[in-house]
PAFIBA-516858 format. One record per residue: residue number from 0; residue in three letters; x, y, z of N, C-alpha, C in turn. Coordinates in pm, 1 decimal. Layout:
N
rec lummi:NUM mise:ALA npx:X npy:Y npz:Z capx:X capy:Y capz:Z cpx:X cpy:Y cpz:Z $
...
end
This chain:
157
rec lummi:0 mise:MET npx:2930.8 npy:1337.5 npz:-3584.7 capx:2970.4 capy:1278.5 capz:-3488.5 cpx:2983.2 cpy:1162.1 cpz:-3486.9 $
rec lummi:1 mise:THR npx:3067.7 npy:1092.8 npz:-3470.7 capx:3077.9 capy:952.5 capz:-3486.1 cpx:2975.3 cpy:841.8 cpz:-3448.0 $
rec lummi:2 mise:ARG npx:2975.2 npy:743.7 npz:-3476.0 capx:2882.4 capy:643.3 capz:-3462.7 cpx:2911.6 cpy:624.5 cpz:-3269.8 $
rec lummi:3 mise:SER npx:3033.4 npy:619.2 npz:-3241.8 capx:3049.0 capy:579.1 capz:-3114.3 cpx:3008.3 cpy:673.3 cpz:-2991.7 $
rec lummi:4 mise:ALA npx:3031.4 npy:817.1 npz:-3058.1 capx:2971.6 capy:928.5 capz:-2997.6 cpx:2830.4 cpy:944.9 cpz:-2985.8 $
rec lummi:5 mise:LEU npx:2781.5 npy:880.9 npz:-3089.6 capx:2598.3 capy:906.2 capz:-3075.2 cpx:2578.9 cpy:780.9 cpz:-2993.4 $
rec lummi:6 mise:LEU npx:2638.3 npy:686.0 npz:-3005.9 capx:2590.1 capy:595.7 capz:-2875.4 cpx:2601.5 cpy:604.3 cpz:-2782.6 $
rec lummi:7 mise:LEU npx:2742.8 npy:677.3 npz:-2749.5 capx:2730.2 capy:740.1 capz:-2560.7 cpx:2648.6 cpy:829.5 cpz:-2527.4 $
rec lummi:8 mise:LEU npx:2627.2 npy:921.7 npz:-2632.9 capx:2498.5 capy:1021.7 capz:-2585.7 cpx:2381.4 cpy:977.0 cpz:-2620.4 $
rec lummi:9 mise:THR npx:2351.3 npy:891.6 npz:-2698.5 capx:2265.1 capy:789.3 capz:-2671.0 cpx:2243.9 cpy:751.8 cpz:-2507.5 $
rec lummi:10 mise:GLY npx:2326.1 npy:633.0 npz:-2498.8 capx:2307.3 capy:606.4 capz:-2359.3 cpx:2283.0 cpy:687.0 cpz:-2236.4 $
rec lummi:11 mise:VAL npx:2386.0 npy:786.0 npz:-2234.5 capx:2356.2 capy:877.6 capz:-2146.3 cpx:2227.9 cpy:947.2 cpz:-2127.7 $
rec lummi:12 mise:LEU npx:2193.2 npy:1000.9 npz:-2249.1 capx:2038.5 capy:1046.0 capz:-2254.5 cpx:1959.5 cpy:904.2 cpz:-2205.4 $
rec lummi:13 mise:LEU npx:1950.3 npy:833.5 npz:-2249.3 capx:1825.9 capy:747.1 capz:-2168.0 cpx:1850.5 cpy:687.5 cpz:-2020.7 $
rec lummi:14 mise:SER npx:2003.6 npy:703.2 npz:-1971.7 capx:1992.2 capy:689.8 capz:-1843.4 cpx:1980.3 cpy:775.4 cpz:-1768.9 $
rec lummi:15 mise:ALA npx:1976.4 npy:913.5 npz:-1851.3 capx:1937.8 capy:999.5 capz:-1780.9 cpx:1758.4 cpy:978.9 cpz:-1764.4 $
rec lummi:16 mise:VAL npx:1699.4 npy:952.9 npz:-1879.6 capx:1529.2 capy:962.0 capz:-1838.4 cpx:1537.8 cpy:845.5 cpz:-1767.3 $
rec lummi:17 mise:ALA npx:1630.6 npy:692.5 npz:-1747.0 capx:1593.6 capy:598.4 capz:-1656.5 cpx:1550.8 cpy:659.1 cpz:-1504.9 $
rec lummi:18 mise:ALA npx:1679.6 npy:768.6 npz:-1489.6 capx:1708.2 capy:791.6 capz:-1368.4 cpx:1599.6 cpy:866.6 cpz:-1305.2 $
rec lummi:19 mise:ALA npx:1517.5 npy:977.0 npz:-1429.2 capx:1409.5 capy:1048.7 capz:-1371.7 cpx:1324.4 cpy:1002.1 cpz:-1376.9 $
rec lummi:20 mise:ALA npx:1271.0 npy:866.5 npz:-1404.3 capx:1151.8 capy:769.3 capz:-1385.8 cpx:1206.3 cpy:683.6 cpz:-1279.6 $
rec lummi:21 mise:ALA npx:1330.5 npy:688.9 npz:-1194.1 capx:1326.1 capy:592.0 capz:-1116.0 cpx:1230.3 cpy:603.2 cpz:-953.9 $
rec lummi:22 mise:PRO npx:1154.5 npy:713.5 npz:-962.7 capx:1059.2 capy:655.9 capz:-823.7 cpx:965.4 cpy:566.8 cpz:-866.8 $
rec lummi:23 mise:GLY npx:933.0 npy:508.4 npz:-1028.8 capx:826.6 capy:448.3 capz:-1052.0 cpx:685.7 cpy:490.4 cpz:-1026.1 $
rec lummi:24 mise:GLU npx:625.3 npy:435.9 npz:-1016.2 capx:466.8 capy:524.1 capz:-992.4 cpx:385.5 cpy:408.7 cpz:-887.9 $
rec lummi:25 mise:PRO npx:273.3 npy:535.9 npz:-822.2 capx:223.5 capy:549.9 capz:-694.2 cpx:186.3 cpy:379.6 cpz:-668.4 $
rec lummi:26 mise:MET npx:128.0 npy:282.8 npz:-761.6 capx:83.6 capy:149.5 capz:-712.2 cpx:191.4 cpy:95.2 cpz:-663.0 $
rec lummi:27 mise:THR npx:309.0 npy:127.8 npz:-680.4 capx:436.2 capy:18.2 capz:-637.3 cpx:465.2 cpy:-21.7 cpz:-494.1 $
rec lummi:28 mise:PRO npx:399.6 npy:92.9 npz:-402.0 capx:458.4 capy:47.9 capz:-241.0 cpx:318.5 cpy:23.5 cpz:-220.7 $
rec lummi:29 mise:ILE npx:188.0 npy:64.6 npz:-282.2 capx:40.0 capy:-5.5 capz:-243.4 cpx:58.4 cpy:-162.8 cpz:-257.7 $
rec lummi:30 mise:ARG npx:131.1 npy:-189.3 npz:-366.3 capx:129.5 capy:-368.1 capz:-418.3 cpx:225.5 cpy:-414.8 cpz:-305.0 $
rec lummi:31 mise:GLN npx:325.9 npy:-349.1 npz:-256.1 capx:432.3 capy:-428.5 capz:-169.8 cpx:375.2 cpy:-395.3 cpz:-35.4 $
rec lummi:32 mise:PHE npx:273.6 npy:-289.1 npz:23.2 capx:209.4 capy:-299.6 capz:99.2 cpx:115.5 cpy:-432.8 cpz:132.5 $
rec lummi:33 mise:ILE npx:20.6 npy:-437.9 npz:64.0 capx:-65.0 capy:-560.2 capz:48.2 cpx:-31.2 cpy:-656.5 cpz:34.0 $
rec lummi:34 mise:ASP npx:77.3 npy:-649.9 npz:-62.6 capx:130.7 capy:-832.6 capz:-73.6 cpx:209.2 cpy:-900.9 cpz:59.2 $
rec lummi:35 mise:GLY npx:287.4 npy:-786.5 npz:122.7 capx:377.0 capy:-791.3 capz:213.5 cpx:250.8 cpy:-831.1 cpz:313.0 $
rec lummi:36 mise:PHE npx:136.6 npy:-790.0 npz:353.1 capx:57.5 capy:-838.0 capz:410.6 cpx:20.1 cpy:-972.4 cpz:429.3 $
rec lummi:37 mise:ASN npx:-45.0 npy:-956.7 npz:302.7 capx:-101.5 capy:-1102.8 capz:261.4 cpx:1.5 cpy:-1241.3 cpz:270.8 $
rec lummi:38 mise:ASN npx:139.7 npy:-1246.5 npz:248.2 capx:230.4 capy:-1331.3 capz:303.0 cpx:282.1 cpy:-1291.2 cpz:435.2 $
rec lummi:39 mise:GLY npx:253.6 npy:-1259.3 npz:480.4 capx:274.7 capy:-1230.1 capz:665.0 cpx:453.2 cpy:-1156.5 cpz:631.7 $
rec lummi:40 mise:ASP npx:472.0 npy:-1073.9 npz:553.5 capx:624.4 capy:-1030.9 capz:519.8 cpx:621.1 cpy:-894.4 cpz:622.2 $
rec lummi:41 mise:THR npx:606.2 npy:-867.7 npz:715.3 capx:590.1 capy:-754.2 capz:763.8 cpx:702.4 cpy:-635.7 cpz:718.0 $
rec lummi:42 mise:LYS npx:820.3 npy:-679.1 npz:740.4 capx:931.0 capy:-624.1 capz:678.0 cpx:899.2 cpy:-572.8 cpz:535.5 $
rec lummi:43 mise:THR npx:845.8 npy:-620.3 npz:433.5 capx:833.4 capy:-573.4 capz:326.3 cpx:703.5 cpy:-500.1 cpz:312.0 $
rec lummi:44 mise:ALA npx:630.0 npy:-546.5 npz:405.7 capx:511.6 capy:-415.4 capz:412.8 cpx:550.4 cpy:-328.9 cpz:445.0 $
rec lummi:45 mise:TYR npx:636.6 npy:-309.5 npz:564.6 capx:700.7 capy:-180.4 capz:648.4 cpx:777.5 cpy:-99.8 cpz:585.7 $
rec lummi:46 mise:ALA npx:797.6 npy:-163.3 npz:469.1 capx:925.9 capy:-78.7 capz:398.4 cpx:846.4 cpy:-2.3 cpz:278.8 $
rec lummi:47 mise:ALA npx:716.3 npy:-24.0 npz:246.9 capx:631.3 capy:51.5 capz:163.8 cpx:608.4 cpy:197.8 cpz:233.1 $
rec lummi:48 mise:TYR npx:653.8 npy:245.7 npz:349.4 capx:582.3 capy:297.7 capz:421.1 cpx:691.4 cpy:465.7 cpz:403.7 $
rec lummi:49 mise:ALA npx:688.7 npy:572.5 npz:409.1 capx:779.0 capy:685.0 capz:409.3 cpx:792.7 cpy:723.2 cpz:558.9 $
rec lummi:50 mise:ALA npx:926.5 npy:750.9 npz:554.6 capx:925.5 capy:786.0 capz:685.7 cpx:919.8 cpy:923.5 cpz:754.5 $
rec lummi:51 mise:GLY npx:882.5 npy:921.9 npz:880.1 capx:750.8 capy:1025.4 capz:933.7 cpx:654.2 cpy:998.5 cpz:985.4 $
rec lummi:52 mise:ASN npx:579.5 npy:1121.9 npz:975.9 capx:440.2 capy:1081.2 capz:1015.1 cpx:336.2 cpy:1019.0 cpz:941.7 $
rec lummi:53 mise:ILE npx:280.4 npy:937.7 npz:940.4 capx:178.9 capy:835.5 capz:890.1 cpx:61.2 cpy:840.7 cpz:970.6 $
rec lummi:54 mise:ILE npx:-53.3 npy:838.7 npz:861.8 capx:-196.9 capy:799.0 capz:928.0 cpx:-278.6 cpy:695.7 cpz:860.1 $
rec lummi:55 mise:ILE npx:-297.3 npy:612.5 npz:976.4 capx:-401.1 capy:515.2 capz:909.4 cpx:-537.8 cpy:485.4 cpz:980.2 $
rec lummi:56 mise:ILE npx:-638.6 npy:480.3 npz:888.0 capx:-788.1 capy:434.9 capz:926.2 cpx:-845.1 cpy:331.8 cpz:873.7 $
rec lummi:57 mise:ASP npx:-870.6 npy:251.5 npz:981.3 capx:-893.3 capy:131.0 capz:982.5 cpx:-1046.3 cpy:115.0 cpz:1026.8 $
rec lummi:58 mise:GLU npx:-1130.1 npy:-11.5 npz:1037.7 capx:-1249.5 capy:-30.3 capz:1075.1 cpx:-1265.1 cpy:-69.8 cpz:1235.6 $
rec lummi:59 mise:PHE npx:-1127.6 npy:-110.2 npz:1273.0 capx:-1159.3 capy:-162.8 capz:1420.9 cpx:-1065.9 cpy:-86.9 cpz:1510.7 $
rec lummi:60 mise:ALA npx:-1101.9 npy:-99.5 npz:1630.5 capx:-1085.9 capy:2.2 capz:1739.5 cpx:-874.3 cpy:1.1 cpz:1784.1 $
rec lummi:61 mise:PRO npx:-835.2 npy:98.9 npz:1765.2 capx:-884.3 capy:267.7 capz:1815.9 cpx:-966.7 cpy:322.8 cpz:1666.9 $
rec lummi:62 mise:HIS npx:-929.3 npy:288.6 npz:1601.5 capx:-982.1 capy:346.6 capz:1474.3 cpx:-894.2 cpy:429.8 cpz:1337.7 $
rec lummi:63 mise:ARG npx:-797.4 npy:487.6 npz:1454.2 capx:-687.5 capy:580.0 capz:1398.4 cpx:-560.1 cpy:593.9 cpz:1459.4 $
rec lummi:64 mise:TRP npx:-482.1 npy:548.8 npz:1363.4 capx:-307.3 capy:541.1 capz:1410.9 cpx:-215.3 cpy:650.2 cpz:1341.6 $
rec lummi:65 mise:SER npx:-158.5 npy:722.8 npz:1393.5 capx:-91.3 capy:849.6 capz:1347.8 cpx:50.1 cpy:854.2 cpz:1417.4 $
rec lummi:66 mise:GLY npx:151.9 npy:904.7 npz:1356.7 capx:278.3 capy:920.8 capz:1393.3 cpx:396.2 cpy:805.7 cpz:1317.1 $
rec lummi:67 mise:PRO npx:543.8 npy:834.5 npz:1359.5 capx:594.0 capy:781.2 capz:1265.1 cpx:630.8 cpy:576.2 cpz:1265.6 $
rec lummi:68 mise:ASP npx:563.0 npy:561.2 npz:1403.7 capx:529.8 capy:402.1 capz:1438.3 cpx:369.8 cpy:375.8 cpz:1396.3 $
rec lummi:69 mise:ALA npx:293.3 npy:457.5 npz:1294.6 capx:139.7 capy:402.4 capz:1320.1 cpx:147.7 cpy:258.5 cpz:1197.6 $
rec lummi:70 mise:ALA npx:227.9 npy:276.8 npz:1166.6 capx:221.5 capy:133.5 capz:1097.9 cpx:236.6 cpy:-23.0 cpz:1159.4 $
rec lummi:71 mise:HIS npx:361.9 npy:28.9 npz:1237.9 capx:353.9 capy:-79.0 capz:1340.2 cpx:271.8 cpy:-107.8 cpz:1451.7 $
rec lummi:72 mise:LYS npx:222.2 npy:31.6 npz:1526.4 capx:92.5 capy:33.3 capz:1559.6 cpx:-35.9 cpy:-28.4 cpz:1543.9 $
rec lummi:73 mise:TRP npx:-93.6 npy:-6.7 npz:1396.7 capx:-175.0 capy:-58.1 capz:1340.8 cpx:-160.6 cpy:-201.7 cpz:1354.0 $
rec lummi:74 mise:ALA npx:-41.7 npy:-272.1 npz:1299.4 capx:-45.6 capy:-435.5 capz:1259.4 cpx:-6.6 cpy:-493.1 cpz:1422.5 $
rec lummi:75 mise:ALA npx:12.6 npy:-425.4 npz:1537.3 capx:-22.0 capy:-456.5 capz:1653.4 cpx:-165.0 cpy:-456.8 cpz:1681.1 $
rec lummi:76 mise:ALA npx:-270.2 npy:-379.0 npz:1702.2 capx:-367.4 capy:-395.5 capz:1690.7 cpx:-462.7 cpy:-453.6 cpz:1635.9 $
rec lummi:77 mise:TYR npx:-413.8 npy:-503.6 npz:1450.8 capx:-476.4 capy:-544.3 capz:1388.5 cpx:-473.5 cpy:-734.9 cpz:1451.6 $
rec lummi:78 mise:ASP npx:-337.1 npy:-740.0 npz:1494.3 capx:-342.9 capy:-894.9 capz:1558.8 cpx:-402.2 cpy:-882.2 cpz:1661.1 $
rec lummi:79 mise:LYS npx:-454.9 npy:-810.4 npz:1793.0 capx:-511.4 capy:-799.4 capz:1888.8 cpx:-655.9 cpy:-829.7 cpz:1839.4 $
rec lummi:80 mise:HIS npx:-696.1 npy:-786.5 npz:1753.0 capx:-820.4 capy:-758.5 capz:1730.1 cpx:-853.5 cpy:-886.6 cpz:1675.2 $
rec lummi:81 mise:ALA npx:-758.6 npy:-940.3 npz:1581.3 capx:-821.9 capy:-1047.4 capz:1505.9 cpx:-798.2 cpy:-1191.2 cpz:1625.1 $
rec lummi:82 mise:THR npx:-692.0 npy:-1189.5 npz:1685.8 capx:-692.3 capy:-1293.1 capz:1797.1 cpx:-808.3 cpy:-1235.7 cpz:1880.9 $
rec lummi:83 mise:ALA npx:-893.0 npy:-1161.2 npz:1957.8 capx:-1000.1 capy:-1144.9 capz:1997.5 cpx:-1163.7 cpy:-1190.8 cpz:1901.3 $
rec lummi:84 mise:THR npx:-1119.8 npy:-1205.2 npz:1801.8 capx:-1265.6 capy:-1229.9 capz:1713.2 cpx:-1210.2 cpy:-1321.0 cpz:1674.7 $
rec lummi:85 mise:GLY npx:-1148.5 npy:-1408.2 npz:1691.1 capx:-1131.6 capy:-1550.0 capz:1588.4 cpx:-1132.0 cpy:-1496.8 cpz:1451.6 $
rec lummi:86 mise:VAL npx:-1017.9 npy:-1395.4 npz:1394.5 capx:-1005.6 capy:-1396.5 capz:1291.0 cpx:-853.8 cpy:-1470.6 cpz:1245.5 $
rec lummi:87 mise:SER npx:-889.4 npy:-1530.3 npz:1142.5 capx:-749.9 capy:-1572.2 capz:1046.1 cpx:-761.7 cpy:-1597.7 cpz:910.8 $
rec lummi:88 mise:ASP npx:-622.0 npy:-1627.0 npz:900.8 capx:-632.6 capy:-1626.6 capz:713.4 cpx:-670.4 cpy:-1500.2 cpz:658.9 $
rec lummi:89 mise:GLY npx:-654.1 npy:-1350.9 npz:666.5 capx:-684.6 capy:-1264.3 capz:642.4 cpx:-582.6 cpy:-1224.1 cpz:499.3 $
rec lummi:90 mise:HIS npx:-646.6 npy:-1162.4 npz:406.5 capx:-629.2 capy:-1141.0 capz:285.6 cpx:-708.4 cpy:-1037.2 cpz:182.9 $
rec lummi:91 mise:VAL npx:-651.2 npy:-973.4 npz:143.5 capx:-666.7 capy:-868.1 capz:41.0 cpx:-613.8 cpy:-852.9 cpz:-90.2 $
rec lummi:92 mise:SER npx:-759.5 npy:-886.7 npz:-159.4 capx:-715.2 capy:-848.6 capz:-312.2 cpx:-743.8 cpy:-717.8 cpz:-375.3 $
rec lummi:93 mise:TYR npx:-712.6 npy:-711.5 npz:-479.3 capx:-723.9 capy:-566.8 capz:-475.4 cpx:-711.1 cpy:-552.7 cpz:-670.2 $
rec lummi:94 mise:LYS npx:-779.4 npy:-488.5 npz:-665.8 capx:-773.0 capy:-437.4 capz:-850.3 cpx:-693.1 cpy:-307.1 cpz:-910.7 $
rec lummi:95 mise:ASP npx:-688.4 npy:-264.3 npz:-1056.3 capx:-644.6 capy:-162.9 capz:-1060.5 cpx:-672.6 cpy:-50.1 cpz:-1001.6 $
rec lummi:96 mise:PRO npx:-606.9 npy:63.7 npz:-1024.4 capx:-691.5 capy:181.6 capz:-950.7 cpx:-789.6 cpy:245.9 cpz:-984.4 $
rec lummi:97 mise:THR npx:-904.3 npy:291.1 npz:-928.4 capx:-1016.3 capy:345.1 capz:-962.6 cpx:-995.1 cpy:530.9 cpz:-1014.0 $
rec lummi:98 mise:ARG npx:-886.1 npy:565.2 npz:-963.8 capx:-850.4 capy:680.0 capz:-936.8 cpx:-713.7 cpy:702.8 cpz:-888.1 $
rec lummi:99 mise:VAL npx:-681.2 npy:770.1 npz:-968.5 capx:-470.1 capy:829.4 capz:-934.0 cpx:-483.3 cpy:984.2 cpz:-945.3 $
rec lummi:100 mise:GLU npx:-445.1 npy:1086.6 npz:-829.9 capx:-409.9 capy:1192.2 capz:-863.2 cpx:-281.7 cpy:1196.0 cpz:-805.3 $
rec lummi:101 mise:ALA npx:-180.0 npy:1227.7 npz:-942.2 capx:-25.7 capy:1277.3 capz:-891.6 cpx:18.9 cpy:1406.2 cpz:-942.4 $
rec lummi:102 mise:GLU npx:72.2 npy:1453.3 npz:-859.2 capx:103.0 capy:1616.0 capz:-902.3 cpx:235.7 cpy:1639.8 cpz:-786.9 $
rec lummi:103 mise:GLY npx:356.0 npy:1684.8 npz:-803.5 capx:451.4 capy:1757.8 capz:-716.4 cpx:513.8 cpy:1648.0 cpz:-673.3 $
rec lummi:104 mise:GLY npx:473.4 npy:1539.7 npz:-690.5 capx:552.6 capy:1425.9 capz:-608.5 cpx:468.8 cpy:1401.1 cpz:-474.0 $
rec lummi:105 mise:PHE npx:326.6 npy:1406.0 npz:-503.0 capx:247.3 capy:1349.4 capz:-413.0 cpx:130.4 cpy:1291.2 cpz:-519.2 $
rec lummi:106 mise:ALA npx:74.3 npy:1193.8 npz:-418.4 capx:-31.4 capy:1159.7 capz:-522.0 cpx:-155.6 cpy:1092.6 cpz:-414.3 $
rec lummi:107 mise:TYR npx:-240.5 npy:1069.1 npz:-448.5 capx:-386.3 capy:991.5 capz:-397.7 cpx:-446.5 cpy:927.7 cpz:-503.2 $
rec lummi:108 mise:VAL npx:-435.0 npy:805.8 npz:-412.8 capx:-479.2 capy:665.8 capz:-522.3 cpx:-598.5 cpy:566.0 cpz:-448.7 $
rec lummi:109 mise:VAL npx:-700.1 npy:541.8 npz:-503.0 capx:-781.3 capy:450.3 capz:-459.6 cpx:-828.9 cpy:355.8 cpz:-547.4 $
rec lummi:110 mise:ILE npx:-794.1 npy:236.4 npz:-475.9 capx:-818.2 capy:95.0 capz:-516.7 cpx:-972.2 cpy:18.0 cpz:-446.1 $
rec lummi:111 mise:PRO npx:-1009.5 npy:-71.0 npz:-564.4 capx:-1128.8 capy:-157.1 capz:-503.2 cpx:-1066.0 cpy:-270.9 cpz:-440.6 $
rec lummi:112 mise:THR npx:-1115.7 npy:-318.1 npz:-323.1 capx:-1071.0 capy:-455.6 capz:-284.9 cpx:-1160.1 cpy:-548.3 cpz:-203.8 $
rec lummi:113 mise:VAL npx:-1101.8 npy:-655.3 npz:-179.4 capx:-1170.6 capy:-718.8 capz:-139.5 cpx:-1124.0 cpy:-821.9 cpz:12.2 $
rec lummi:114 mise:TYR npx:-1136.6 npy:-803.5 npz:129.1 capx:-1074.8 capy:-891.6 capz:242.5 cpx:-1172.4 cpy:-992.7 cpz:254.7 $
rec lummi:115 mise:THR npx:-1100.2 npy:-1116.4 npz:231.8 capx:-1105.4 capy:-1215.9 capz:289.7 cpx:-1064.7 cpy:-1308.0 cpz:406.9 $
rec lummi:116 mise:TYR npx:-1153.2 npy:-1341.9 npz:440.6 capx:-1068.1 capy:-1394.3 capz:627.7 cpx:-1161.7 cpy:-1530.2 cpz:675.5 $
rec lummi:117 mise:LYS npx:-1102.6 npy:-1584.2 npz:778.5 capx:-1210.0 capy:-1674.9 capz:848.7 cpx:-1247.5 cpy:-1624.7 cpz:980.2 $
rec lummi:118 mise:GLU npx:-1358.9 npy:-1623.3 npz:1014.1 capx:-1406.0 capy:-1617.4 capz:1153.5 cpx:-1437.4 cpy:-1719.4 cpz:1245.9 $
rec lummi:119 mise:HIS npx:-1366.3 npy:-1750.7 npz:1328.8 capx:-1391.7 capy:-1857.8 capz:1404.8 cpx:-1410.1 cpy:-1994.3 cpz:1276.9 $
rec lummi:120 mise:GLY npx:-1322.8 npy:-1987.4 npz:1217.4 capx:-1363.2 capy:-2066.9 capz:1109.9 cpx:-1455.8 cpy:-2092.2 cpz:955.4 $
rec lummi:121 mise:LYS npx:-1504.4 npy:-1995.1 npz:1004.2 capx:-1644.9 capy:-1926.1 capz:905.0 cpx:-1561.2 cpy:-1845.8 cpz:765.9 $
rec lummi:122 mise:ALA npx:-1620.2 npy:-1894.6 npz:675.3 capx:-1552.7 capy:-1805.5 capz:586.1 cpx:-1641.6 cpy:-1639.0 cpz:533.3 $
rec lummi:123 mise:MET npx:-1509.8 npy:-1538.8 npz:552.6 capx:-1630.9 capy:-1388.9 capz:532.5 cpx:-1567.5 cpy:-1375.9 cpz:408.4 $
rec lummi:124 mise:VAL npx:-1645.5 npy:-1192.4 npz:397.6 capx:-1600.9 capy:-1122.8 capz:298.2 cpx:-1622.5 cpy:-996.5 cpz:307.4 $
rec lummi:125 mise:GLU npx:-1567.6 npy:-926.6 npz:270.9 capx:-1576.7 capy:-752.4 capz:299.3 cpx:-1511.9 cpy:-665.1 cpz:187.2 $
rec lummi:126 mise:GLU npx:-1639.0 npy:-642.4 npz:99.3 capx:-1576.0 capy:-554.0 capz:-18.5 cpx:-1574.0 cpy:-411.3 cpz:49.4 $
rec lummi:127 mise:GLY npx:-1437.3 npy:-366.8 npz:-37.0 capx:-1395.7 capy:-218.9 capz:-17.6 cpx:-1320.7 cpy:-162.0 cpz:-82.7 $
rec lummi:128 mise:GLN npx:-1301.8 npy:-64.0 npz:-29.4 capx:-1205.6 capy:23.6 capz:-113.0 cpx:-1077.2 cpy:98.1 cpz:-10.2 $
rec lummi:129 mise:MET npx:-954.5 npy:94.5 npz:-65.6 capx:-868.8 capy:172.2 capz:8.6 cpx:-837.3 cpy:274.6 cpz:-46.2 $
rec lummi:130 mise:THR npx:-821.5 npy:413.3 npz:53.4 capx:-730.5 capy:514.8 capz:-30.2 cpx:-595.3 cpy:557.0 cpz:40.8 $
rec lummi:131 mise:TYR npx:-519.1 npy:606.4 npz:-41.9 capx:-418.4 capy:614.5 capz:-10.6 cpx:-333.0 cpy:756.5 cpz:-52.0 $
rec lummi:132 mise:ALA npx:-269.3 npy:839.8 npz:38.1 capx:-175.1 capy:933.3 capz:5.6 cpx:-20.8 cpy:864.0 cpz:45.8 $
rec lummi:133 mise:LEU npx:8.4 npy:897.5 npz:-66.0 capx:182.2 capy:907.0 capz:-68.0 cpx:262.3 cpy:1033.6 cpz:-107.0 $
rec lummi:134 mise:ARG npx:374.3 npy:989.0 npz:-109.0 capx:464.7 capy:1098.1 capz:-167.0 cpx:591.6 cpy:1013.6 cpz:-265.2 $
rec lummi:135 mise:SER npx:652.1 npy:1091.1 npz:-309.8 capx:770.5 capy:1051.8 capz:-435.5 cpx:885.1 cpy:1144.8 cpz:-331.3 $
rec lummi:136 mise:GLY npx:971.6 npy:1065.3 npz:-307.5 capx:1122.4 capy:1102.3 capz:-283.4 cpx:1231.4 cpy:1001.7 cpz:-348.5 $
rec lummi:137 mise:ALA npx:1379.2 npy:1056.8 npz:-265.9 capx:1459.0 capy:968.0 capz:-361.9 cpx:1457.8 cpy:802.9 cpz:-370.1 $
rec lummi:138 mise:SER npx:1372.9 npy:765.4 npz:-290.2 capx:1406.7 capy:595.5 capz:-266.4 cpx:1222.7 cpy:542.0 cpz:-323.7 $
rec lummi:139 mise:GLY npx:1187.9 npy:653.4 npz:-459.3 capx:1007.8 capy:636.1 capz:-465.0 cpx:942.7 cpy:679.8 cpz:-410.1 $
rec lummi:140 mise:TRP npx:821.1 npy:626.1 npz:-424.7 capx:661.5 capy:648.4 capz:-407.6 cpx:659.6 cpy:595.1 cpz:-223.4 $
rec lummi:141 mise:LYS npx:660.0 npy:597.2 npz:-184.8 capx:620.5 capy:587.4 capz:-30.0 cpx:495.7 cpy:619.1 cpz:36.9 $
rec lummi:142 mise:ILE npx:407.7 npy:496.2 npz:97.5 capx:282.1 capy:554.1 capz:159.1 cpx:284.7 cpy:635.8 cpz:299.6 $
rec lummi:143 mise:THR npx:235.6 npy:759.2 npz:332.7 capx:203.7 capy:843.3 capz:424.6 cpx:69.8 cpy:800.1 cpz:483.9 $
rec lummi:144 mise:GLY npx:-17.2 npy:760.9 npz:437.8 capx:-152.8 capy:763.0 capz:493.2 cpx:-211.7 cpy:681.4 cpz:404.1 $
rec lummi:145 mise:TRP npx:-373.0 npy:596.1 npz:497.2 capx:-442.0 capy:512.0 capz:395.4 cpx:-543.8 cpy:499.1 cpz:489.7 $
rec lummi:146 mise:THR npx:-643.1 npy:461.8 npz:466.2 capx:-779.0 capy:425.0 capz:454.9 cpx:-883.9 cpy:306.0 cpz:420.2 $
rec lummi:147 mise:TRP npx:-957.7 npy:212.3 npz:498.5 capx:-994.2 capy:127.9 capz:486.4 cpx:-1171.7 cpy:172.7 cpz:483.6 $
rec lummi:148 mise:THR npx:-1220.5 npy:136.1 npz:416.2 capx:-1394.4 capy:175.6 capz:380.6 cpx:-1441.6 cpy:66.8 cpz:304.1 $
rec lummi:149 mise:GLY npx:-1551.7 npy:-11.6 npz:357.4 capx:-1597.4 capy:-137.0 capz:363.4 cpx:-1689.0 cpy:-143.4 cpz:392.3 $
rec lummi:150 mise:VAL npx:-1804.6 npy:-230.4 npz:335.0 capx:-1934.3 capy:-302.2 capz:361.6 cpx:-1911.2 cpy:-373.3 cpz:504.6 $
rec lummi:151 mise:LYS npx:-2013.3 npy:-396.6 npz:558.6 capx:-2034.5 capy:-488.2 capz:687.7 cpx:-2001.6 cpy:-628.1 cpz:659.6 $
rec lummi:152 mise:PRO npx:-1900.8 npy:-674.4 npz:688.4 capx:-1867.6 capy:-837.7 capz:654.4 cpx:-1995.2 cpy:-939.5 cpz:660.7 $
rec lummi:153 mise:HIS npx:-1975.1 npy:-1029.4 npz:603.5 capx:-2039.6 capy:-1135.5 capz:562.1 cpx:-2048.9 cpy:-1234.1 cpz:514.6 $
rec lummi:154 mise:ALA npx:-2122.8 npy:-1360.1 npz:547.2 capx:-2046.8 capy:-1505.5 capz:486.5 cpx:-2002.5 cpy:-1494.0 cpz:387.6 $
rec lummi:155 mise:ALA npx:-1883.4 npy:-1565.0 npz:323.3 capx:-1889.9 capy:-1561.0 capz:190.5 cpx:-1957.3 cpy:-1642.4 cpz:116.6 $
rec lummi:156 mise:PRO npx:-1965.0 npy:-1636.3 npz:15.9 capx:-2106.3 capy:-1735.2 capz:-92.5 cpx:-2036.8 cpy:-1880.0 cpz:-115.8 $
end
């Protein structure tokens, strides 16, 4: 085999490996969603979700959102809740996952989180975790559901 043919074959094989790995890893859309939330970039945050039915469970009423527009309904409810309770400057920090289960194009990911915000100007904190369900498709991993679980909010130290 000539050197040129060998280089071409190597390139083709590496491209195939890269294409097979194209979906990325399950944390990619999770980071995208949280970072979008933190930056007020709803377009980026919404793009982290899969098309179709989504389920979100969070601590403020009505606590459960589902359907293809669940992310939008959750965001509207978050804004309504924040306005009603004097919440501003919401920010979610997160660490590496404590658990990742991925099989057959589906994943389950748990990450430790800390939600900080101001309530009527007073700094508040809530330690917790988020659990995500995801699926992998042609455009990579996408969020199909998530839930927030946290301690009772308290004054920041």
